[in-house]
C-alpha positions in Angstrom: 0.0 0.0 0.0 1.5 3.3 -1.1 -0.2 6.1 0.9 1.2 8.9 -1.2 4.9 7.8 -0.9 7.1 7.3 -3.9 7.3 3.7 -5.2 9.7 1.6 -3.2 9.3 3.6 0.0 7.5 2.3 3.0 6.4 4.2 6.1 8.6 3.7 9.2 6.9 2.9 12.5 7.6 5.6 15.0 8.9 4.2 18.4 6.6 4.5 21.3 9.3 6.1 23.4 12.3 8.2 22.2 15.8 6.9 22.6 16.4 9.3 25.5 13.3 8.1 27.4 14.3 4.5 26.9 17.8 5.2 28.1 16.5 7.0 31.2 14.1 4.1 32.0 16.9 1.6 31.5 19.2 3.5 33.9 16.4 3.8 36.5 15.7 0.1 36.2 19.3 -0.8 36.6 19.7 1.5 39.6 16.7 -0.1 41.3 18.0 -3.6 40.6 21.4 -2.6 42.0 19.7 -1.4 45.2 17.7 -4.7 45.4 20.9 -6.6 44.7 22.5 -4.8 47.7 19.6 -5.8 49.9 19.9 -9.4 48.8 23.7 -9.4 49.5 23.1 -7.9 53.0 20.3 -10.3 53.7 22.5 -13.3 52.7 25.5 -12.3 54.8 23.8 -11.0 57.9 21.7 -12.9 60.3 19.2 -10.1 61.3 18.0 -8.8 58.0 15.1 -10.6 56.3 15.0 -10.9 52.5 11.3 -10.0 52.5 11.8 -6.7 54.3 14.0 -4.3 52.3 13.2 -1.3 54.5 16.3 -1.6 56.7 18.9 -1.9 53.9 17.2 0.6 51.6 16.9 3.1 54.5 20.6 2.6 55.3 21.4 3.3 51.6 19.3 6.4 51.7 21.2 7.6 54.8 24.5 6.9 52.9 25.6 4.4 55.5 25.0 1.1 53.7 26.7 -1.1 56.4 27.0 1.0 59.5 23.4 2.3 59.1 22.1 -1.2 59.8 23.0 -1.1 63.5 22.9 -4.5 65.2 21.9 -6.2 62.0 25.1 -5.2 60.2 26.9 -8.1 58.5 29.9 -9.5 60.2 32.1 -9.3 57.1 31.4 -6.2 54.9 34.0 -7.4 52.4 32.0 -10.6 51.8 28.8 -8.5 51.4 30.6 -6.2 48.8 31.9 -9.2 46.9 28.5 -10.9 46.8 26.9 -7.6 45.7 29.5 -7.3 42.9 28.6 -10.8 41.7 24.9 -9.9 41.7 25.7 -6.8 39.7 27.6 -8.8 37.2 24.7 -11.2 36.9 22.4 -8.2 36.4 24.6 -6.8 33.6 24.7 -10.2 31.9 20.9 -10.5 32.1 20.5 -6.9 30.7 22.9 -7.6 27.8 21.1 -10.9 27.0 17.7 -9.1 26.9 19.1 -6.3 24.7 20.6 -9.0 22.3 17.2 -10.8 22.1 15.3 -7.6 21.4 17.8 -6.5 18.8 17.7 -9.9 17.0 13.9 -9.9 17.1 13.8 -6.5 15.5 16.3 -7.5 12.8 14.3 -10.6 12.0 11.2 -8.5 11.8 12.9 -6.1 9.4 14.2 -8.9 7.2 10.8 -10.5 6.9 9.2 -7.1 6.0 11.9 -6.6 3.3 11.4 -10.0 1.9 7.6 -9.4 1.7 8.2 -6.0 0.0 10.6 -7.5 -2.5 8.1 -10.2 -3.3 5.3 -7.7 -3.9 7.3 -5.1 -5.8 9.5 -7.5 -7.6 13.3 -7.9 -7.5 14.0 -5.3 -10.1 11.8 -2.6 -8.7 13.1 -3.1 -5.1 16.6 -2.4 -6.3 15.8 0.7 -8.3 16.2 4.2 -6.9 13.4 6.6 -7.1 14.7 10.2 -7.7 13.3 12.8 -5.3 11.1 15.6 -6.7 12.7 18.3 -4.5 15.8 18.0 -2.3 14.1 19.7 0.8 11.1 17.4 0.5 13.4 14.4 0.1 15.3 15.2 3.3 12.2 15.5 5.4 10.8 12.3 3.9 13.9 10.3 4.8 13.1 11.0 8.5 9.6 9.5 8.2 10.2 6.8 5.6 12.8 4.1 4.9 13.6 2.6 1.5 13.1 -1.1 1.2 16.5 -2.7 0.9 17.7 -4.0 -2.4 18.1 -7.7 -2.9 21.6 -9.0 -2.1 24.2 -8.7 -4.9 25.7 -11.8 -6.3 29.5 -11.8 -6.3 31.4 -12.7 -9.4 29.6 -12.0 -12.7 27.1 -9.2 -12.6 
């Protein structure tokens, strides 16, 4: 379906959130999981802090006294707590990178499928042709809203 665009051009879906909003939400989520990882590390290394009650550890973090702010429930070995927290942060980073990899590969598969469908509808020759713009200013603004369907892969060797 062409919707007033030059042949070979398809409308691009606008993202729900801008890249800045997505980056800020990602940083917020990673900060929250880092605080929860600290709580899990303190709960695992001290005897008086329960895993189901993060008030004590998160309150101590808010007071900028993550270990001494716990009072009598402080862990016996703060070094062990810090090492466990580092391991949990590493696990968080690996999980985040795996999720980003999955989302990226899902989007790439989706784009490839759409390009194959467009090439099948328009035909291999038409998908590889370039449509000259009418006016340069209009072409620049159209590039922001539209993406050209990719040309079929070139065969190496004889052309």
